[in-house]
C-alpha atoms as one frame of an Amber mdcrd trajectory, in Angstrom:
protein
  -8.082 -17.989  29.953  -5.718 -17.654  26.989  -5.605 -14.800  24.495  -7.462
 -16.929  21.935 -10.536 -17.222  24.216 -10.752 -13.468  24.771 -10.977 -12.519
  21.091 -14.392 -11.873  19.554 -12.898 -12.628  16.149 -14.368 -16.072  15.514
 -17.997 -15.115  16.172 -17.651 -11.831  14.236 -16.049 -13.488  11.194 -18.600
 -16.313  11.195 -21.465 -13.802  11.316 -19.982 -11.803   8.416 -20.032 -14.922
   6.204 -23.400 -16.242   7.403 -25.250 -12.920   7.150 -23.088 -10.531   5.084
 -25.914  -8.080   4.434 -26.827  -7.840   8.119 -23.189  -7.520   9.119 -22.336
  -4.712   6.685 -25.674  -2.933   7.224 -24.722  -2.663  10.888 -21.221  -1.414
  10.033 -22.798   1.141   7.660 -24.504   2.875  10.592 -21.139   4.477  11.368
 -21.373   6.443   8.103 -23.494   9.552   7.458 -25.646   8.794   4.398 -27.629
  11.308   2.372 -29.931   8.454   1.373 -29.671   4.887   2.724 -29.077   1.907
   0.453 -32.052   0.447  -1.374 -30.180  -2.871  -1.242 -27.232  -3.542   1.071
 -25.968  -5.934  -1.614 -27.263  -6.178  -5.163 -26.107  -9.471  -6.703 -27.511
  -8.533 -10.134 -25.208  -5.582 -10.882 -21.524  -5.589 -11.769 -19.288  -8.586
 -12.327 -20.066 -10.121  -8.909 -22.613  -7.711  -7.354 -22.404  -4.230  -5.780
 -22.543  -3.009  -2.182 -24.967  -0.329  -0.903 -26.821  -0.077  -4.214 -28.937
   3.064  -4.490 -27.371   4.777  -1.462 -26.292   8.419  -1.794 -23.279   9.717
   0.144 -20.231  12.006   0.073 -16.819  10.735   1.187 -15.371  14.186   1.952
 -18.353  14.989   4.192 -17.671  11.836   6.189 -13.940  12.612   6.434 -14.207
  16.286   7.401 -17.559  18.127   7.647 -19.226  15.786  10.107 -16.250  15.931
  12.474 -16.169  19.732  12.373 -19.906  19.791  13.115 -19.551  17.078  15.764
 -16.966  18.682  18.043 -13.601  17.880  16.415 -13.129  21.258  14.653 -10.048
  22.119  16.745  -8.570  18.612  16.856  -5.502  18.072  14.679  -6.499  16.111
  11.578  -3.186  16.008   9.714   0.452  16.327  10.793   2.961  16.748   7.947
   6.441  15.861   9.190   9.230  16.379   6.651  12.844  15.841   7.704  13.693
  16.348   4.005  12.609  20.005   4.244  13.168  20.291   8.011   9.552  21.334
   8.594   6.457  20.220  10.493   2.975  21.584   9.758  -0.346  20.724  11.383
  -3.956  21.186  10.260  -7.035  20.976  12.459 -10.185  19.427  11.032 -11.610
  22.946  10.570  -8.452  24.190   8.806  -8.292  21.159   6.540 -11.983  21.565
   5.653 -11.392  25.236   4.753  -8.492  24.283   2.452 -10.543  21.532   0.806
 -13.607  23.746   0.256 -11.368  26.398  -1.330  -9.547  24.008  -3.675 -12.817
  22.298  -4.629 -14.205  25.706  -5.664 -11.058  26.350  -7.747 -11.606  22.989
  -9.470 -15.190  23.956 -10.243 -13.890  27.183 -11.814 -11.882  24.961 -14.177
 -15.116  23.188 -15.130 -14.488  19.994 -13.154 -17.789  18.299 -12.325 -19.027
  14.973 -10.954 -17.454  12.015 -12.769 -14.569  13.995 -14.315 -11.137  12.509
 -13.721  -8.309  14.454 -12.072  -4.707  13.180 -11.940  -2.428  13.972  -8.994
   1.293  13.734  -9.727   2.633  15.019  -6.460   5.163  14.583  -3.653   4.163
  13.723  -0.096   2.841  17.161   0.872  -0.389  18.284   2.610  -1.663  19.836
  -0.641  -1.906  16.321  -2.109  -4.301  15.278   0.681  -6.287  18.484   0.147
  -6.544  17.720  -3.581  -7.749  14.145  -3.000 -10.440  15.292  -0.585 -11.436
  18.203  -2.855 -12.020  15.703  -5.678 -14.144  13.566  -3.354 -16.065  16.681
  -2.281 -17.302  17.523  -5.788 -17.621  13.946  -7.052 -14.556  14.080  -9.300
 -12.586  10.825  -9.629  -8.956  11.200  -8.579  -6.095   9.120  -9.843  -2.865
   9.547  -7.931   0.252   8.689  -9.931   3.340   8.234  -7.778   5.410  11.440
  -7.866   8.512  11.165 -10.017   7.095   8.290 -12.078   8.669   8.200 -15.556
   7.017  10.378 -18.219   6.028   7.391 -20.388   4.233   5.720 -17.466   2.433
   8.941 -16.583   1.408   9.363 -20.236  -0.238   5.915 -20.352  -2.253   6.827
 -17.257  -3.264  10.199 -18.730  -4.490   8.423 -21.862  -6.454   5.856 -19.871
  -8.051   8.214 -17.319  -8.414  11.226 -19.681  -8.225  13.801 -16.867  -9.713
  17.263 -17.201  -7.209  18.633 -14.679  -3.774  17.625 -13.383  -2.368  18.663
  -9.996   1.422  18.590  -9.747   4.400  20.260  -8.097   7.701  21.742  -9.155
   9.686  18.999  -7.470   9.912  16.064  -5.124  12.713  15.709  -2.591  14.799
  12.603  -1.999  17.769  12.353   0.376  20.587  14.294  -1.284  18.711  15.123
  -4.467  15.789  17.011  -5.932  13.519  15.288  -8.466  12.154  17.824 -10.937
   8.533  16.876 -11.653   7.648  19.579 -14.171   9.870  18.353 -17.066   8.454
  14.830 -16.523   4.888  16.196 -16.529   5.498  18.278 -19.680   6.988  15.280
 -21.485   4.097  13.033 -20.395   1.493  15.498 -21.680   3.415  15.778 -24.971
   3.442  11.965 -25.289  -0.245  11.558 -24.345  -2.947  11.834 -26.991  -5.445
  13.018 -24.333  -4.588  16.528 -23.098  -5.774  18.040 -19.802  -7.432  21.452
 -20.065  -5.293  22.793 -17.205  -2.501  21.954 -14.751  -2.264  23.394 -11.231
   1.355  23.512 -10.058   2.566  23.774  -6.476   5.853  25.729  -6.483   8.064
  24.288  -3.758  10.726  26.612  -2.336  13.448  23.963  -2.807  13.183  24.187
  -6.618  10.789  26.267  -8.720   9.739  25.684 -12.323   8.499  27.640 -15.339
   4.777  27.570 -16.114   3.349  27.222 -19.614   1.054  30.164 -20.338  -2.561
  29.230 -20.905  -2.224  25.720 -19.462  -0.329  25.904 -16.171  -1.568  27.789
 -13.121   0.219  28.644  -9.886  -1.398  26.857  -6.930  -0.601  29.545  -4.341
  -1.975  32.362  -6.518  -5.212  30.484  -7.222  -5.603  29.752  -3.496  -4.945
  33.358  -2.438  -7.425  34.745  -4.977 -10.103  32.170  -4.078  -9.796  32.914
  -0.334  -9.979  36.674  -1.031 -13.146  36.081  -3.065 -14.517  33.793  -0.295
 -14.973  30.933  -2.750 -16.181  27.652  -1.269 -17.622  24.425  -2.655 -20.367
  22.355  -1.047 -20.404  18.549  -1.011 -21.858  16.982  -4.147 -24.031  13.904
  -3.506 -22.824  10.770  -5.332 -24.055   7.210  -5.483 -22.341   4.736  -3.173
 -21.473   2.774  -6.322 -19.939   5.804  -8.109 -16.142   5.742  -8.346 -14.124
   7.645  -5.733 -10.763   6.993  -7.360  -8.763   5.006  -9.902  -5.386   3.591
  -8.867  -3.182   2.010 -11.510  -1.371  -1.182 -10.576   0.775  -1.896 -13.613
   1.439  -0.556 -17.026   5.030  -1.007 -18.110   3.603  -2.724 -21.171   0.254
  -2.057 -22.802  -2.705  -0.444 -21.090  -2.334  -0.154 -17.291  -4.880  -1.748
 -14.938  -6.947   0.981 -13.294  -8.371  -0.401 -10.052 -11.697   1.324  -9.326
 -12.703   2.145  -5.742 -16.322   3.068  -5.039 -17.552   5.543  -2.416 -19.957
   3.601  -0.188 -18.232   0.279   0.402 -14.896   2.043   0.870 -16.313   4.311
   3.589 -17.898   1.413   5.474 -14.936  -1.000   5.359 -12.300   1.609   6.235
 -14.328   2.976   9.147 -14.877  -0.585  10.439 -11.169  -1.395  10.151  -9.772
   1.572  12.086 -10.885   0.270  15.476 -11.749  -3.395  14.901  -8.522  -4.231
  13.065  -6.071  -1.517  14.159  -7.463  -0.748  17.622  -7.419   3.029  17.043
  -9.936   5.278  18.809 -11.160   8.604  17.391  -8.864  11.400  18.565  -5.754
   9.185  18.766  -2.621   9.790  16.682  -2.056   7.222  13.940   0.903   6.979
  11.576   0.905   5.172   8.261   4.436   5.435   6.878   3.505   4.963   3.242
   3.045   7.281   0.273  -0.228   8.501  -1.209   0.950   7.043  -4.548   0.153
   3.594  -3.167  -3.122   2.084  -1.960  -1.887   1.976   1.635  -1.484   5.754
   1.566  -4.952   6.241   0.084  -6.586   4.035   2.694  -4.587   4.820   5.819
  -2.869   8.197   5.431  -5.898   9.940   3.968  -9.288   8.243   4.135  -9.355
   5.720   7.004  -8.019   7.918   9.834 -10.045  10.976   8.783 -13.297   9.029
   8.352 -12.632   7.703  11.876 -11.882  11.102  13.429  -8.259  10.266  14.267
  -5.099  12.351  13.733  -3.031  11.177  10.749   0.734  11.630  10.364   2.107
  12.133   6.832   5.886  11.646   6.769   8.151  12.940   3.999  11.326  11.082
   4.877  12.994   7.686   5.039  13.456   5.080   7.808  17.236   5.647   7.680
  19.295   8.596   6.487  16.847  11.385   7.403  18.960  11.861   9.442  19.629
   8.402  10.935  18.102   5.034  11.891  16.233   6.743  14.752  13.945   8.731
  12.413  10.855   6.582  13.024  11.270   6.701  16.814  11.633  10.485  16.716
   8.322  10.827  14.826   6.475   8.419  17.153   7.860  10.132  20.255   7.347
  13.722  19.085   3.762  13.286  17.881   2.727  10.658  20.463   1.643   8.125
  17.853  -0.087   5.057  19.306   0.494   2.866  16.217   2.653   2.711  13.102
   1.835   0.903   9.859   4.805   0.498   7.514   6.515  -1.975   5.180   8.791
  -4.784   6.442  11.503  -3.286   4.204  11.642  -0.207   6.433  12.369  -2.378
   9.448  14.979  -4.401   7.613  16.715  -1.110   6.747  16.565   0.064  10.384
  17.791  -3.316  11.669  20.691  -3.292   9.189  21.855   0.140  10.402  21.059
  -0.297  14.094  21.057  -4.036  14.883  21.333  -3.413  18.643  18.370  -0.975
  18.628  20.407   1.775  20.305  18.380   4.554  18.689  15.113   3.066  19.976
  16.189   3.660  23.571  16.866   7.345  22.938  13.156   8.180  22.556  10.025
   8.113  24.703   7.798   5.483  23.103   5.457   5.172  26.101   2.340   5.992
  24.042   3.247   3.502  21.285   1.108   0.328  21.366   1.284  -1.575  18.080
   3.410  -1.972  14.958   1.645  -3.122  11.773   3.561  -4.458   8.772   2.295
  -5.007   5.220   3.323  -4.511   1.609   5.359  -7.687   1.235   5.970 -10.767
   3.306   7.194 -10.000   6.837  10.021 -12.463   7.419  10.050 -13.932  10.953
  13.573 -12.707  11.896  12.551  -9.088  11.195   9.299  -9.495  13.143  11.148
 -11.108  16.069  13.761  -8.337  16.104  11.019  -5.660  16.152   9.172  -7.475
  18.968  12.308  -7.754  21.085  13.350  -4.146  20.539   9.965  -2.406  20.820
   8.245  -4.643  23.393   4.886  -4.163  21.620   2.818  -6.494  19.400   4.129
  -6.640  15.833   1.245  -7.460  13.513   1.800  -8.640   9.962  -1.218  -8.336
   7.687  -1.884  -9.031   4.034  -3.852  -7.126   1.430  -3.688  -5.831  -2.124
  -4.255  -2.689  -4.180  -7.338  -4.427  -5.505  -8.927  -5.013  -2.090  -8.162
  -1.575  -0.614  -7.954  -2.994   2.913  -6.826  -6.051   4.804  -7.623  -9.592
   3.591  -5.918 -11.401   6.481  -4.729  -9.835   9.717  -4.820  -9.972  13.491
  -7.760  -7.888  14.758  -6.502  -5.786  17.659  -9.909  -4.191  18.324 -11.729
  -7.535  18.441  -9.011  -9.026  20.645  -5.693 -10.244  19.307  -5.144 -13.862
  18.379  -1.818 -15.582  19.084   0.881 -14.444  16.650   2.483 -17.081  14.439
   5.626 -15.666  12.869   5.407 -15.825   9.092   1.592 -15.735   8.971  -0.596
 -12.616   8.637  -3.039 -14.552  10.882  -6.690 -14.958   9.811  -9.189 -13.706
   7.188 -10.962 -10.477   8.082 -14.784 -10.282   8.206 -16.333 -10.518   4.766
 -13.457 -12.567   3.354 -13.794 -16.307   2.835 -10.220 -17.218   1.971  -9.686
 -20.652   0.442  -6.601 -22.454  -0.866  -7.324 -24.386  -4.051  -5.664 -26.571
  -6.667  -5.628 -25.953 -10.438  -9.231 -27.159 -10.768 -10.467 -24.712  -8.077
 -10.977 -27.501  -5.521 -10.035 -26.623  -1.901  -6.944 -28.497  -0.689  -6.344
 -29.912   2.830  -4.754 -27.860   5.619  -0.987 -27.283   5.286  -1.112 -28.010
   1.543   0.325 -25.421  -0.831  -2.017 -24.000  -3.474  -3.457 -20.825  -4.963
  -5.004 -18.442  -2.423  -8.448 -17.281  -3.573 -11.360 -15.279  -2.122 -14.927
 -16.548  -2.424 -17.256 -14.187  -4.277 -18.756 -11.789  -3.528 -15.834  -9.738
  -2.277 -16.581  -7.605   0.812 -17.138  -3.825   0.652 -14.228  -1.616  -0.566
 -12.820  -4.303  -2.875 -12.611  -3.370  -6.531 -15.885  -3.802  -8.452 -14.082
  -3.545 -11.819 -11.153  -2.055 -13.707 -11.554   1.413 -15.206 -13.346   0.924
 -18.563 -12.045  -2.668 -18.784 -14.778  -4.935 -17.423 -13.777  -7.890 -19.612
 -10.145  -7.578 -18.591 -11.290  -7.475 -14.952 -13.163 -10.766 -15.355 -10.306
 -12.331 -17.294  -7.564 -11.216 -14.870  -9.340 -11.971 -11.586 -12.501 -14.065
 -11.930 -12.191 -16.535 -14.794  -9.414 -18.925 -13.706 -11.158 -20.076 -10.510
 -14.937 -19.836 -11.095 -16.790 -18.394  -8.098 -13.564 -16.951  -6.697 -11.347
 -13.892  -6.967  -7.771 -14.873  -7.848  -5.223 -13.176  -5.576  -2.226 -14.455
  -7.617  -0.656 -15.351  -4.279   0.359 -18.860  -3.285   0.399 -20.397   0.167
  -1.639 -22.534   2.543  -3.931 -22.469   5.571  -2.941 -24.358   8.674  -5.106
 -26.431  11.045  -6.081 -23.253  12.993  -7.261 -21.454   9.859  -4.221 -19.156
   9.777  -3.258 -17.985   6.291   0.362 -18.402   5.152   1.230 -16.325   2.077
   4.439 -17.777   0.703   4.847 -15.622  -2.402   3.217 -14.679  -5.667   2.130
 -17.727  -7.652   5.042 -17.019 -10.012   7.405 -17.110  -6.975   6.678 -20.812
  -6.499   9.515 -22.459  -8.375   9.485 -25.886  -9.932  12.737 -27.718  -9.183
  12.756 -31.057 -11.012   9.002 -31.430 -10.447   9.039 -30.272  -6.816   7.030
 -27.099  -6.107   9.088 -25.026  -3.670   8.334 -21.689  -2.054  10.934 -18.959
  -2.408   9.305 -17.309   0.638  10.119 -20.363   2.739  13.750 -20.266   1.617
  13.982 -16.535   2.321  12.896 -17.263   5.890  15.858 -19.609   6.303  18.328
 -17.120   4.799  16.997 -14.279   6.963  17.506 -16.390  10.106  21.301 -16.245
   9.646  22.840 -13.869  12.208  24.776 -11.841   9.602  21.967 -11.348   7.054
  20.054  -8.031   7.040  17.788  -8.861   4.096  17.579 -11.289   1.242  15.721
 -12.397  -1.859  15.405 -15.892  -3.324  14.269 -16.527  -6.876  14.268 -19.350
  -9.349  16.750 -19.081 -12.202  16.863 -21.177 -15.345  18.597 -24.537 -15.196
  19.022 -26.849 -18.182  18.507 -30.022 -16.132  16.125 -29.149 -13.305  14.121
 -26.435 -15.085  14.726 -23.953 -12.293  17.069 -23.770  -9.335  16.938 -21.294
  -6.443  19.430 -18.476  -6.166  19.744 -16.412  -2.973  20.853 -12.777  -2.826
  22.121 -11.562   0.558  22.628  -8.108   2.037  24.763  -8.286   5.171  24.220
  -6.295   8.364  26.256  -3.153   8.969  29.524  -3.939  10.723  29.852  -7.567
   9.541  33.577  -8.152   8.871  33.572 -11.840   7.949  34.297 -12.915   4.375
  31.136 -13.021   2.236  32.238 -16.350   0.730  32.243 -17.970   4.191  28.760
 -16.641   4.963  27.490 -17.862   1.581  28.729 -21.410   2.355  26.968 -21.338
   5.730  23.738 -20.183   4.071  23.855 -23.035   1.546  24.429 -25.535   4.372
  21.564 -23.982   6.369  19.048 -24.396   3.529  20.252 -27.944   2.899  19.842
 -28.717   6.601  16.334 -27.211   6.863  14.840 -28.179   3.480  17.043 -31.052
   2.372  18.794 -31.653  -0.958  15.455 -31.439  -2.823  15.753 -27.622  -2.671
  18.867 -27.812  -4.903  20.054 -24.625  -3.193  23.688 -24.182  -4.203  24.033
 -20.506  -5.039  24.128 -17.607  -2.572  25.444 -14.230  -3.735  26.314 -11.309
  -1.460  25.331  -7.882  -2.784  25.542  -4.375  -1.336  21.796  -3.774  -1.713
  18.706  -5.107  -3.449  16.739  -3.280  -6.150  13.433  -1.996  -4.771  10.413
   0.028  -5.731   9.913   3.347  -3.986   7.386   1.607  -1.726  10.064  -0.882
  -0.657   9.110  -4.010  -2.618  12.060  -6.038  -3.878  12.062  -6.242  -7.690
  12.493 -10.020  -7.802  11.173 -10.325 -11.362  13.801  -7.957 -12.738  16.628
  -9.674 -10.815  15.445 -13.001 -12.292  15.509 -11.642 -15.848  19.059 -10.329
 -15.353  20.161 -13.695 -13.903  18.470 -15.626 -16.732  19.993 -13.380 -19.390
  16.513 -12.379 -20.611  15.737  -8.935 -21.974  14.343  -6.557 -19.361  13.093
  -2.998 -19.106  13.790  -0.515 -16.328  10.901  -0.810 -13.830   8.979   2.465
 -13.650   8.830   2.391  -9.856  12.498   1.614  -9.136  14.072   3.697  -6.378
  17.654   3.691  -7.704  18.379   2.291 -11.200  22.112   1.925 -10.439  21.375
  -1.107  -8.223  20.586  -3.209 -11.292  24.127  -2.669 -12.623  25.451  -3.815
  -9.240  23.301  -6.981  -9.465  24.568  -7.671 -12.993  28.158  -7.234 -11.795
  27.629  -9.581  -8.813  26.190 -12.271 -11.111  29.189 -12.297 -13.482  30.863
 -15.682 -13.387  28.327 -17.014 -10.860  25.446 -18.123 -13.143
């Protein structure tokens, strides 16, 4: 019997498409409802229908209270591990619930009630998790803005969400530097036309800040006074279709897109995913190495593991440099994590610094079972390196801010399917993933096209954008009628595996040939000296666009970059043929990335094309763009 025969995936996925209401009604039994749904799915409401219409629930109750009542009071709920501050703190479910009840009562003292928006502009600290859950407890809608985001970007989000209250901190900590949040917050509030009634500021010992009288309040003082007065807030019932949070996906120009997540569908899908997709049992230690500023952090640092009754690790550090390329293995070993979910970028960074995997063998990883990668395409050489070094399954999976959980993955709990390097495997239950042409007609297997999801979307996916229903329809539903547009391009193979080859704007047109930059990146990454790479199409007067490859070499490579570049060009020509018109490979010291590790391909392209560009709000280190500009001189 092969691994394929042992998986329950095919029957489960088929049932989810044949009888979606029956499937999700069964999954919903894992959630504690105040009132059950009147309709599991109501096709008449919202842009494409709404899940669990009429149900009443509370997300915080499902994440904390029920576990405390059900025997997990003394189990660790949250581990905060911060090599940046050299500290580790742990909270049991009972302790976390006490903190959340207290902060929720403080919020009520500020007049925050059900439906009010609250912005969190915070570093990766336990108080941020407490604030998210406290919002959920009283029915307030949180919107987490990545800590250290530029003031102008924060201001646009304040104006769109119109928060009554803002939670922030005196500073964030990066390797070798402190990022002062308070001046950025003050500037953002000055720029915004909508003003919060109050700000609650966490003073971190690494760098304090001044508070503005009448508006700013000290977090620790409020907490101490509330505990002394025995203040506590009960759970507020909300509709399953009420918003839990808003998460903004873009906004460097114009009004940002506020993805709305509802309470009911989110609870059901995340609870289902923790075991069926990730193979995690309640009580086990799970680590999602993301940030709460991103959707992955919302879903799998905070909500998913706590709804499931697991222990969640929150890590304030980097894969390398805090203190070395063994940081991840130290965390896994010390806290006995059974699984890690992180971005491929993290592993490329580790592989670059420690290509032989020497650090891996310094730690006890006996409890570690599975590595999950998502956030951008996991290139096969990185996946293969991780498999060889860790000797555990390495599972790529694909999802978006808009969906809130996995679109295509390899379901560990249902029984793993064979891994195909370069593919995130198969659609998860509830998702009918099709590949279509420009007229929304499905294309044959192994044919490149636009990847779309048949409506209705499964639970937890966005029902709309915050106060922009028409923009929601226009951006996601109008181009391919009856489908949600992912804006990703790729194909499905003869086994139904999904291959995401890049954003639709990463498919370049070379003299009429549609070529995938993702496919070229795979070839570049297979070269023994390349640690990471990016391929993008740059303007060409004759062919329209031609590919240009940027290479970062592994630590310790002593060969001449020019020689490696020639080999890379020959490699692409050998694998793809002259049609690729791949004649330019440029070695750089590093690639520009967002703080979540995504390569800023669009900005590199604009620099290469000589177009005007603006500094991306989420960039980790702006100096890299000067380095890219310097490397391009005389080459394009």
